[in-house]
KOLDODO-822063 format. One record per residue: residue in one letter; x, y, z of N, C-alpha, C, O in turn. Coordinates in pm, whole numbers, plus 50000, padded with zeros to 5 digits. Each point is the difference from the previous one (the first is absolute). Example, Ala and Ser with C-alpha at 12.3 -4.5 7.8 and 13.67 -1.06 7.14 Angstrom:
! KOLDODO-822063
A513194943150780499115011950000500905012050000501044999850066/S498615010749862500825011950006499235010950073500515011150017/
! end
This chain:
! KOLDODO-822063
M501774852748124501205002050102499505009750103499285009449966/K501084988550161499565007650109500615013050013499385009450051/Y501844991849904500785013250021500745002749886500684991149950/F499275021349997500495005649877501515000849985500615008150068/N500034984049848501485001549992500755000750127501005006950014/I498404984850089500575001250132501584996550027500685004350093/I499714987449811501414996450015500915012049982501164999550042/L498375011049899500795011049984500105009350117500765009749998/I498504987650104499965009250113501304999950084500345010750050/L500364979049968501184999150072501125007749940500755007550062/A499284989549796500995008049929499705015550003500945007950005/T497894996049991499715014049992500325006050133500525011150008/I499154981550101500345004150139501485004350016500345010550055/F500584979749888501405003550002500355012449938500915006950046/V498394996749846500415010949919499415012150070500595010749983/L498314989250095499445012050062500325001050148499305007050074/S501724986349971500415001750135500065014950054500735008149942/S498584995350156499945013550046501165002450098500544990650058/C499815021949959501035003450099499415001050136498775000050006/D501935000850105499524997850131499025011950051499104997950081/D501145013349868499155010950049498504997849950499734998649881/F499415001150212498644995849976499355008549893499284995149912/L501035018450099499175009249914500765003249881499495008149923/D501734986550044500825001849878499254995549877499784988049983/V499825020949933499284994749882500914994049909499684989349948/E501555016650023500934994949906500724988450049500545000650110/S499534988149814500694987750037501485000749957500255004149887/K500694992550192501374999949974500334990749881501055001149937/E498064990250037500134989649896498975002649896499464990549944/R500245021950029498855002549902500534996549861501115002949958/V497894990249976500284996449860499265010049912498805002150016/E501955004349890499435009949909499504993249883500454989249962/A498585017649979499424994649865501025000149904500725009949988/G499424978649932500944999149897501194993750053500794996249914/D499535001750209501374995250040500264986249928499294990150014/S501725010749916500304987449910500304988450087499524989149968/E501265012050145500424989650079498794993850082499994987950025/E499035020350017499044996050085498615003149940499175007150058/N500644987149824498835005049920498634991450049499524990449938/Y500005014850179498824994250046498795007449946500015012149980/T498994980449998498835005449938499145007050103500124997050119/P499055011849843499115007150088499094990350082499755002050118/E499814987849814499184989950063500724993650119499394998150106/Q501924998549879500814994550106500015009050115499904995350114/F500225018149863500055009550107498704999950069500014999650123/V498935000649817498664998950068499774987450078499415000050109/N501084988949830499884987850073500885001250134499614994350102/G501445012249896500815002250119499145007350106500154997250118/V498995011949845499215005650094498994991550065499705001550118/Y499764989249800499124991050054500754990450110499544995850106/G501585002249845500904991450080500295004550148500254992450094/M499695020649909500245007350142498924994750103500254998950120/F498584998149826499074995350093500124985450045499124994950070/T501844999049894500144985850039501204998850108500454988950028/D499985021450025501274999450085499594995650139498835001350036/W502084993650041499854997450136499345010350088499394996250100/D500705015749871499375010350074498534997950015499475001450110/Y499824995149782498624996849991499624987350087498874998350046/G502184993149972499704987450063500045001850161499594991150074/F500925020649975500184999950138499685014550051499015001850071/S501825008549895499815012750042498545006149963499345006750080/F500274990449797498795003349957498824995750095499055007550022/L501074981050028499034994550100499965008150123498935001750058/A502145003249984500055007750126499265013049981499155003250082/V501145004749810499415013049983498595000049945499415010849987/T500034978349979498694999249941499044992650093498895004450029/E501614984550014499164990750076500194998450150499115002550081/I502094993349950500384998250149499685010950077499574998150114/I500575013649841499805013850062498475001150030499635007250093/S499524986349834498555002450018499414990750092500744992450061/D497925007249959499314992550091499544986649933499424991150062/N500885008249812499754986549941501014988950021499744988349974/A501445015950073501074990750011500855000950115500085010950057/D500574979149986501004999550102501244996849943500074995449886/K501045007050193501354996049941500084984849972500554996349897/G498934994850188500024986049983501504994650028500805005650074/S499454982549854501184993350037500284997650140499055000950078/S502184996149970500124998250135500165012350075500535009949950/P498994989850179500175011350078501295006950010500095012250006/S501004979249997501365004049999500585005649881501045006550005/D498284991149877500395003849869499435013349961498835000449964/S501895010650039499505012849976499775003749851499315009449963/G501394981449953499795004349852500805012449974499635007649911/T501394995150158500775011849977499325012150081500535005750096/D498364997049858499275012550057498474996749989499245009550019/K500234978749954498664998449980499245001450131498845003950004/N501844992850100499305000250122499775015950043499105003050078/L501705006049873499805013450016498775006649928499425009950044/F500284984149851498925004249903498684993450078498985006850013/D501084981150031498954994250068499485007050124498814999950033/E502375007550046499665006750107499775014749982499665007250094/L500524997249785500005014549967501045007350077499785011550041/T501434982049982501075006750075501285002449902501145001150045/F498574999549828501165002349898500415013750005499275008650048/T501974994149900500545011749985500585003049864499834991349914/S500805019150055500385003249874501214991249961500355000249882/T500404991450215500954991449964499604985649973500804990849989/A497815008150001499544985549969500394996649862499655007049906/P501134981550078500444997449867498884997549893500275000749880/S498484996550166498944996449900499625012749942499604999549884/F500455012150175499735012049933501025004549908499705005849896/G501594991750140501165003949902499844991749890500195005349891/S499464981350112500054991649896498905003449899500284999949880/M498455003250163499015003249904500155014449936499765001849881/W500645008550205500305012249950500974998949880499785005649892/S501284987050133501024999349890499454992649892500185004449887/R499114984150132499494992549899499005008049908500155000049878/W498935006250180499195009749919500535011149924499595003449888/Y501365002350178500815010949927500944994849885500165006249895/K500434981750134500874995149886499044994549885500345000949882/T498594994150152499084995649894499465011549914499824998749879/I499925014150195499605010849932501125005349906499745004649888/G501554994550164501055003549919500204992549877500395005549897/R499354981550111500134990949892498855001949902500214998849879/A498645003950166498845002649914500305012849916499824999849878/T500615010550184500305011849938501114998349898499935005849892/Q501064986650137501084997149899499394991849884500395001849885/A498724989950142499344991049896499165009249905499914997749880/I499485012650181499265010049909500895007549906499765001249880/E501315003950184501055007949931500644990749885500255004249887/Y499964984650152500714990649905499124996349871500454999249886/A498344998850150499024997249890499775012349921499784998349880/E500235013150162499795011449924501205003949908499865006449896/E501344989150155501235004249933500584988849901500905002249919/Y498464985650098500614987749924499835001249857500854995149926/G498025011850020499875000249852499084990049969500094995149887/L498895000150200498974991649954499045005749900499485011050023/T500234982249864499155006049892498564995550021499125005049930/D500624986750151498614995150034499555009250117500364998350116/E498905010749844499585010350116499084993050105500155002250120/A498944989949835499184993150091500744991350090499684999150118/Y501294994649832500774990950095500985006950095500324995750111/K500145015749830500885008850093499155005750102500414999650117/N498405005949854499205006250106499454990650094499805003750116/R499904984049844499664989850094500924997550102499644999150117/L501674999549842501094998150104500145011550085500254998350119/I499625013349834499995012150082498874999250102500235002950118/G498494993049838498894999950077500124989150123499555001850113/E501084987649847500224989250101500915005950114499734998550119/S501365008149833500915006150096499345011150089500305001250119/K498755007149815499465009050086499014993950100499835005450109/F499484982949854499014993850098500874995250109499665002250116/L501574990649856500784994350106500575011850091500074998950123/R500305011849810500505012150099498855004350079500175002750119/A498644998349823498815004150089499794992050114499725005250108/V500414981349875499814989250112500955004150121499595000950115/C501625001549848501035003250095499825013650073500175000950122/Y499465009849798499755011850081498774999650073499825007850093/F499204982749869498714999050086500404994350133499505004550104/W501414985649896500414993650130500705011450079499745002250118/L501115004449815500755010850074499155012350057500265005550107/V498844997649822499155012450052499124995650106499745007850093/R499734979449903499094996050101500784996750131499475001250111/G501754994749872500864997750122500595012550068499955001750122/W500615007149790500765010150053499415014949977500495010050053/G498524990149869499405013049979500845007649901500254994749891/D500215016950136500885008049911501224991649978500644995750096/V499745001749762501214992849975500585007349878499325007149927/T501974990650058500705006049889499514993249864499824987949985/L500005021249926499614996249856501384998049930500675009949971/Q499764977850000501284997449961500485007349864501185003349983/H497854998749928500465006849874500245014950021500575006449911/I499054999350196500245013250025501385002250072500244993350100/D500715016049852501245001450051500005007750141500665010350019/D498584983950070499755006750137499894989150106499064992249994/I501745007050091500004989050113498855002150085499624990250065/N499715021749946499085003050097498744992349966499734996549885/R499565001150217498714991149984498845009049925499735011350041/A499744983949868498815007749935498734997150076499804988750047/P499375020649967498684997850069499264988449943500044997549879/K499284995450208499374986749956499065003349873499844991949909/E499525021450096499105002249899500785000649864499434996049899/E501765008450095500784999249873500364985249957499984996149883/V500344996950217500224984849984498864993149937500114993549896/Y498755008450171498724994849935499715005949868499434992849917/A500895019050053499665005649860500914992649896499544996049892/F501845002350145500794992049922499664986549965500194995549887/I499244997050225499524986949973498825000549908499904992149906/E499205017250120498855000649910500475002049853499524993549907/Q501435015450078500475003449870500604986249928499724996449886/D501084997550195500564986849943499014990049968500114993149899/L498935005850181498874989449969499185004649885499694992149911/T499945020750088499155005549882500814998549867499424995849900/E501795007350097500794999149891500054985549954499764997149883/A500564993150216500134985649969498674994149941500004991849909/M498885013250151498704996049944499815002749852499254992949932/Q501445017650018499715004749862500894991949901499855001049878/V501044991450176500984991149907499944985350025500374991949915/L499145004450211500054985550022498954992649939498935005849982/P501204981849982498924991349942499124995150108500374999450118/A498454997149840499064994550089500354986350046499664995750111/S501064997049796500414985850029501304996849919500455007749915/Y500084980750118501194994949922499894986549960499104993350051/N501725000949857499994987049966500574991450117500505005350099/D499414980749885500524991750104501375002650046500284998850119/A500585004849793501445002250017500295012350090501085001850056/N497875006549955500345013650076499005000250112499925010250068/V499384980749955499055001250124500875003750127501074994750030/G498285015350041500815004150122500505013749983500465005850098/R499495000649776500465013949978498965008650036498854995750000/A501415017050032499005010250053498965002049867500425000849885/T498394999850146499055003149908499315013650018500235006950099/R498914997149802499345012650016498944997950128499795009350078/G499644979349935499154998550124500714999950128499405004150099/A501804991649911500794999950118500325015050038499935003850116/A500405003749788500355014550019498595007550047499995007950094/H498974989249838498705005150032499534997250138499495008850069/G500694978649971499634995750127500775005450115499465003450105/L501854997349872501005006550098499535014050022499945005250111/L499715001049770499695014450006498765001850083499935010350068/A499094981349936498885000950086500334999150150499395006150087/K501614986049931500464997750135500795011650062499875003350118/V500945002649795500735011450023499035012950031500275008050090/Y498684992949833498945009850033499374996550141499825008750084/L499874979349934499404996350130500925004750119499495005550098/Y501684992649895500975004150110500175014350021500555004450101/Q498945003949794499875015250015498655004450035499765011950023/E499344979249981498585003650028499525008249881499165008950016/K501354988249868499325005949872498854990349961500184990549924/W498695012550130498984989250001499384999049854499684989149955/Q500165022049978499354998949875500894992949898499574991649921/E501885013150089500974993849906500014984950024499924991849909/A500205004850234500034985250033498754992349948500144989349940/Y498715015950082498824994749958499924997349846499664989149952/D500715022549971500004998849852500994989849956499644991749917/A501645008250133501064990749951499594984750044500154990949919/A499385006950203499564987450043498774994149909500024988549957/T499055019550021498894996449920500444996749864499534989949948/A501425018049981500464998549870500684985949993499794992549904/V501065004050204500624987449992499004987850008500144990149928/I498915011150158498984991250015499184996549880499684988549971/N499975023049958499014998449887500584998649869499284997849902/S502125003650089500605001249875500034984949928500574990350051/S498725009549827500174988049921501324997949945500354988649972/E500455021950009501354998349960500974993050092500874992449957/Y498945010350173500844992750104499384985750024500724990150012/N497895009449995499294988650019500444990650123500234987949993/Y499825020250119500274994050138498794994550052498915005149971/S501214984450108498914993350073500534993950124501164996250005/L497985002750101500374993550118499984985049975499184995049923/L501784997350145499944986150007498914995950088499775006150104/D499554983649858498834994350079500494995650144499315002550098/D501894991049913500404994950125501245008650046501045000649933/Y498775005550181500835008850056501324993250021501005006149963/S499144981850094501254992850028500764996549877501184996850015/M498285003349856500814998349885500895010849964500944997849923/I498845014150127500825010849960501514998450027500855004849925/W499444988050188501424998850039500594985449963501114996650041/R498134995749885500564988149955500675002549851499825010349935/V500894979550027500645001449869499075001749893500325006149898/E498454988550120498965002149895499435013649998499385004149901/G500825003550211499405013249992500995010449963499655011850004/E501614984949958500945010049958499595005849876499514993149910/N500695020350081499715008549879498664996749940499794998649879/S499305000350220498724996249962498985011749964500455011449999/S498364986749974499055010349956499835011350102499615011249967/E500714985350165499935011050117501225007050006499975010450067/S501244986249873501255005450029500245011749913499944998649878/L500355013550181500485011349920501544999949990500535002849892/F500214994150218501394998749985500594990550120499635000350118/E501214992449834500694990350098501585000849972500445001849886/I500344996850228501434998249986500164985249968499514991650075/Q501105005349822500124987249934501124992050068500975005050056/A498784982249931501004990050054500084987549917499024996349935/R502214996550066500024988049939500574987450086499854988349965/G500755015550141500404989450090501324993549956500274988650040/E500605018549876501264994549964501035010250036499755012050010/S501474982550010501005009650052500445009349898500465010950035/I499444985749826500505008749915499075011949976500405010449947/A498304987550094499045011549990498974997950112498874995749980/H501645007950140499224997650115498705007950011499835010049931/G499334986150148498825009750039500615008850118501215001750011/V497915003350071500535008650118500814989450084499504989450037/Q501575013949985500914990650078499554998450135499975009550079/Q499664978049953499634994350124498815007050066499855000450122/Y499315005249792498705004650045499174989350064499545001950113/S500264987549824499354988550056500834993650113499454996850105/Q501785001549876500754993150107499855008050132499594994350101/T500715017949899499915006850136498715000050070499945001850121/Q499004996349805498594999550058499664986350013498954998150062/G501614992749899499604985250006499944994450148500645005250091/A498624984949923499784994050132501354995450056500814994249928/R499455008550207501214997350054499784986950090498994998450068/G502034992849925499874988550088500434986849925500485000849888/T499354987350173500464987149931498974997749885500384993349905/T498535010950096498994997649884499945012049915499255000149902/G501515010350130499895013049926501054998949888500694990149976/W499325022149955500945002249888500565013750001500585004049898/G499325003350203500515013749999500485005950124500324993150097/W499725019549901500555006750125498915004750086500305002850116/G498654998449853498775003050086499795014750033499275002950096/F501295006349834499745013750017498715006249939499464994549904/N500095016050147498875006949949498704992350010499294998149901/T500424997550223498874991550023498615007350038499985010250069/P499004984549885498735007350032499785002150141500334991450082/S499155019249950499765004550157498684993550037499204996249915/E500625002550216498824996550067498875009849969498814996949989/N501735015649998499075011349975499344998049853498795001849986/L501984994649913499504998149872499064987050000498984999849930/L501374990050145499224988150003498625002450070499004993849965/A500995015550134498705004450050499235008849907498774999750007/A501825007949907499355007749910499334991849903498905004049962/F501624984049985499384991549912498804992850070498894999349948/N501444995650174499044993150060498725008450048498864995549993/D501425016050053498885008750030499095003149892498835003050025/E501694996549843499205002949877499484987349954499224999949904/G501154988650158499554986849945500534997349851499334994149916/D501975011150062500565000149876500954987949989501215001850009/E498274986149972500814987550012500694999049868501154995649998/I498265008149891500634998249870501385007349986501024994649958/R498875018650082501185007749974501054997850125501215002249987/R498244993750127500874996550099500814986849966501224999650017/D498144990749939500634986949958500925001049879500884991749980/A498895019049937500965002449885501105008850031500895001749917/T499145005050209500975009350047500924994350103501175003550012/I498234987550064500734994650116500254985049984499104992349969/I502205003950054500374985450021499894997350152500595007450078/F498654982249965499954998050134500894986650033500154990949918/R500385009050205500774988350053499144988249993498815001250028/N501634988249940499374987149994498815000249899498894995450029/S501405009849858498925000249895500534993849870501204997749988/T497974999649919500334993949864499845011849902498995007150002/L502014994749916499965012249899499304994449875499834988049983/Y499775021649929499344996449888500654990049910499284993249927/D502075005250073500754990249918500184986850067500684991049951/G498685008250166500074986750085501235000350101500204990250071/Y500555019849935501125000350095499465002250146499195008850028/V501364982250062499395000650126501005008350090501164996350017/V498355014750038500685008250089499944996050146498955001950060/G502014993149997500004995050126500055009550117499485011149992/N501154984850115500145008450113501025010149992500984998750074/T498945011349847500995010049973500185009150112499214999850094/E501895008949900500435008150116498925010950018499645003550112/N499865001949775499055012150019498604993949972500004989949929/P498905014250113498614996549986499455002649867499104993049953/M501515018349978499425003849870501065004949912501035004650049/Y498784994649815500925004949903499215005649890498804997649992/N501905010649910499375007649894499804989449878500974995549940/Y497855001350033499684990649885500125006949874500074993149898/K499975020150093500005007149868501515000749949500305003649886/A500634992550212501394997949949500354986049972501124997249957/Y497934993450066500464985649986500164996749854499185003849917/S501924989050052500354994049876499934985249999500894993850057/S498185000449887499924986249996501204992249931500514989950049/A499855015549838501054993349917501485002650053500944992349981/N499135019650089501305004450045500045001050144500565009950049/K498924981450026499874999250140501385002550066500804990749993/G499555019550065501195001850069501155005249915501015005250049/A498814993449832501105005849899500355014250014499115008250024/S502024995049963500325014650002499575006949863499625011750004/D500434982049889499525004849878498654996649971499824990349926/T499135016450120498674996850007499275001949856500455007649914/D498494985350069499275001749877498765008250024499115000349915/K500815006650205498865005750044499905014649940500815008550034/N498314993949887499655014349959499425007650113499144994750070/I501295017549953499395008150100498895009249914500255006649899/R498584992150163498905006349935500035015050059499665003050114/Y500805005949788500205014050043498625007150008499635006350098/L499654992049788498805006949992498964993549917500254996949883/R498585000950172498824991849932498735006150023499795009150081/L499254984749835498665006449983499335000550130499275009750020/G500864981750068499254999650130500305013950070499085005950055/E502124999049944500335013650057499435010749922499675010250059/I500164988849811499415011649922498515000550036499465011050007/Y499894978250014498575001550054499915006950131499025007150024/L502014991250068499875005450118500445015149994499505008250077/I501394995149833500245014749973498705007449952499615010950042/Q499804981749868498825006449931498935001450130499335010350015/A500614980050063498965000350106500315011950101499115007550039/E502234993750002500265010950086499825013349935499395008650063/A501074994149818499875011949939498595004249974499655011850009/A499544978249957498525002249975499325003550133499105008450001/N501274985850106499415003250129500295014750035499135007650042/E502144996049938500405013550034499245010349915499725011050046/L499974985449835499195009049905498565000350021499265007449936/G500324983950159498594999750031499264990849901498775000849996/R501864990949925499474990349897499774986350090500694989949981/T498465010750101499844987850105499654987549921500664989950020/S498365010049892499604988649936501334993549918500244987950005/E500475020249930501134994749935501014995450081500664990149970/A499535017050144501044994450104499554986350048500794990550001/L497995008650039499394987550047500264988549896500454989150035/A499255014149839500024990249890501464994749999500234988050013/A500715020949972501434996749989500474991450120500684990049978/L498975013750151500434993450109499364985550013500624990150040/N498175010149922499234986650008500334989649888499704988150004/T500955018149900500574990349888501114993250061500144988049976/I500715018250102501144992550063499444990850112500524989150020/R498495014950049499384992650115499424986649956500164989450060/D499115012449822499264990049944500874987949954499534988750010/R501615013249946500964989649950500494991850122500444988749981/V499505016550137500464992450117498734996250088500124996550117/D498695004449821498854995350079499605006950116499474993950093/L500775020249910499735007850115498745007649978499765003949886/P499424998550210498755007349976500325015349953500995006350036/A497994998649876500215013149958499975010750110499214999150094/V501595010549895499965011850076498915009249958499995003549882/T499135000750197498725009249969500045013850046499235008449954/T501674994450136499895013250070500185012049891500864999249912/T498385010850099500125011849911500685011350072500235010649942/D500124987250194500705009550078501375001949940500714990049989/Q499735021649973501345001749949501204995750082500974994149952/A498885009550182501074996650089500104984950032501104994650013/E497724998750001500014986350023500424992949866500684989750014/L499075013649881500294994149872501495000849976500634990749949/R499975021850093501395003050000500844988950077501004994449955/R498435003550165500724990350082499814986049943500904991650014/A498085005949930499704986049944500974998349873500454988849972/I499845021849958500894998849880501394998750054500754992549938/W499715013450167501344999450053500244986250056501064994149981/K497975001150088500024986150051500184989649871500844990950002/E498375011349899500124991449901501315000249928500444989749949/R500215022050045501425000049946500824991650077500804992549944/R499095008150189500994991750084499754985249970500964992449985/L497815003550005499734984649990500304995749858500494988949979/E499245019549924500144995749852501445000949976500474990749935/L500355018950105501405002549970501054996450104501135004649990/A498554987950101500934996850103501324994049949499964991349913/F501065012550131501364995049958500235003149850500744992949933/E498635017950016500425005149867500675013750016500025007949906/H500464994650198501085011250029499425013749989500635009249947/D498124992250105499535013650003499325003750128499535011350012/R500404979650088499185002250127500505012150075499215008750039/W502084991949983500695011950065499605013049952499545008950072/F500674992049797499645012249934498575003549989499665011849991/D499534979150010498565002250012499635004950144499135008650015/L501444986850074499805004050129500315014750036499345007350073/V501794995549861500515014450024499135010249910499715011250043/R499934984549839499335009149920498515002750048499405010649980/T500134979050083498595000550045499745005850143498875002550044/G502364999350027500045005250140499584988950100499665003150114/Q500374984549845499764989050096501194995350076499824992950099/A501335010549865501194994550049500194998950151500304989350052/Q499525021850016500014999450144499144989550068500444992050082/E498245008649877499034990850053500324985849975499924991750090/A500465005449786500224987449962501254994650066499994988750049/M501055018649954501234994250060499744998350152500564990850059/A498635017650006499734997550139499274987750028500284993050098/A498715003749814499354986949998500884988349975499654988650028/D501585014749916500954988049973501235001950107501114995149979/N498605012050128501105002050108501235007049946501134996950040/K498645012449872501145007249946499735015750033498845003950010/T502155004050003499805014250023500475008149875501175001349966/F497735004249970500245009249883500005013850054499035004050065/V502035003749913500185013350043499585010449893500675001849898/I498145005150133499585010049906501135011149985500645004750094/G499484998449781501025010849970501394994449965500895007149954/K499254979550071501274993449966499914987949918500744998849903/H498374991550128499964987949931499385000849860500164991149918/E499125020250058499365000749866501054999349885499674995749890/L501555008650136501084999049903501144991450049500204998850120/F500544995349789501114992850034501265009050041500015011849962/P500944983850105501215009450006500804999849879500114989249941/I500485021350013501034999349895501074991650050500435002150114/P500134987249802501084991750056501155008650038500335010049936/N500314985150180501145007050054501155001549898500625010649994/Q499704978249919501015000449906499865011349899500965006949965/Q497814994749991499705010549921500265013850048500455008649924/L499274993750206500205013050058501525002750012500465011349985/I500374977350046501325001949994500635003349871500935008049993/D498524985249891500475002849872499595013849953500705006249918/T498214998650131499355013349953499555007850119498795001450018/P502065003950063499725007050126499065010549983499285003350095/E500645002749785498985012549974498554994049993499035007550002/M500854978849990498634994949998499314999750139500624995050095/T498135010349923499425000850125499264986150046499524992449915/Q500425005150210499394988450050498445002950021499555011450016/N499744977649983498465001750027499885003250147500874997350082/P497945008949946499735004750148500144988550098499714988349974/N500775016050139500124991950122500854987149975499824990450075/W501105008849826500864989349987501325004950031500974992449996/
! end
């Protein structure tokens, strides 16, 4: 079964409805352990946290703050269709009132609140199986860490919800809390699950995300050690798929390359990410979707300049082409669309069967390569980088110059991970954003655009909270 106890998610979501204040930890409909009328199990509570990742926010607002904002993507759709505020992200003219910021800020904090409640509920419920209890707590800590990681990369200093203080914690403290959650999760999560529970967070998922968290802090030794451990672990037993294009097909779901995916079934009772595929589907009489979040000419040029046909053709749907399942894409409104969001079985359906690949081994190799290069371990950096390039039949990188190799690794991240929702954050962390945005005819303002603006509604709700610089 593709998703664990998924039918319970909607029932749990009703139970765990959060109040409107984004940062309010306590739910007004909180269910206490042992409540005789609403005797929900701890596992149902945890399932409800997973369910938070299938909401409409991830089908549309998420695209704005992770992809459309970057040089990988354009708004797409029709010129007259702004997608509420997607045009503002495409042009880098958004403000603190942009609804997409408010949606994702609220979504991530509400998910954190539910994860925290799931932890408390599991602790208080009276479970006698310690391993099972600790596993549920570990899953919740992993999911909480995922959300804090999005928040700290987007907004920098953010409120730690479990602390009774609305003030924003320094990003170093936020990262320390993420590291703590992931480290503690690693100690109790299993390396794998049976078929009925595939899709739950594993020890390898926590370990891999920890490597990425270290990377974003430039903790090179820790990032190298964690990535190397994930790659070499016989317990995790991860391996790259031979065919890059298979990663995003149904056959590639929860594969040997996958560390963690947001699960989907394509049925309304237990939907995947609502309209994730539909909003990005080809637009027009031969299309099946809304046509948003389209590959940019800038990204296409990056693939072509590298001679990277394999990843280009697995990432981009072209007008007047035939897809892997035989579907003929005719003269659609936009010239290109996101192939990684394509669902063959649920073409155009609002309840997609498309798993979102959140973290996979291909990225872990690139984390290892980048960290090794910064540590002066050139041969190891080249080996990891060229493992990724060899899969897509590209020639090996041979430079031993640290600066040149650094740029090669950054370029490889773009081509390998395009439309996997990290490009903007990579540009900011590596200091490439102004140059890259200028090459894509966008103006990145130093001292402003490195951080998102705190949503205006949050500042109204909590006027003591400070805004980010120059917003």
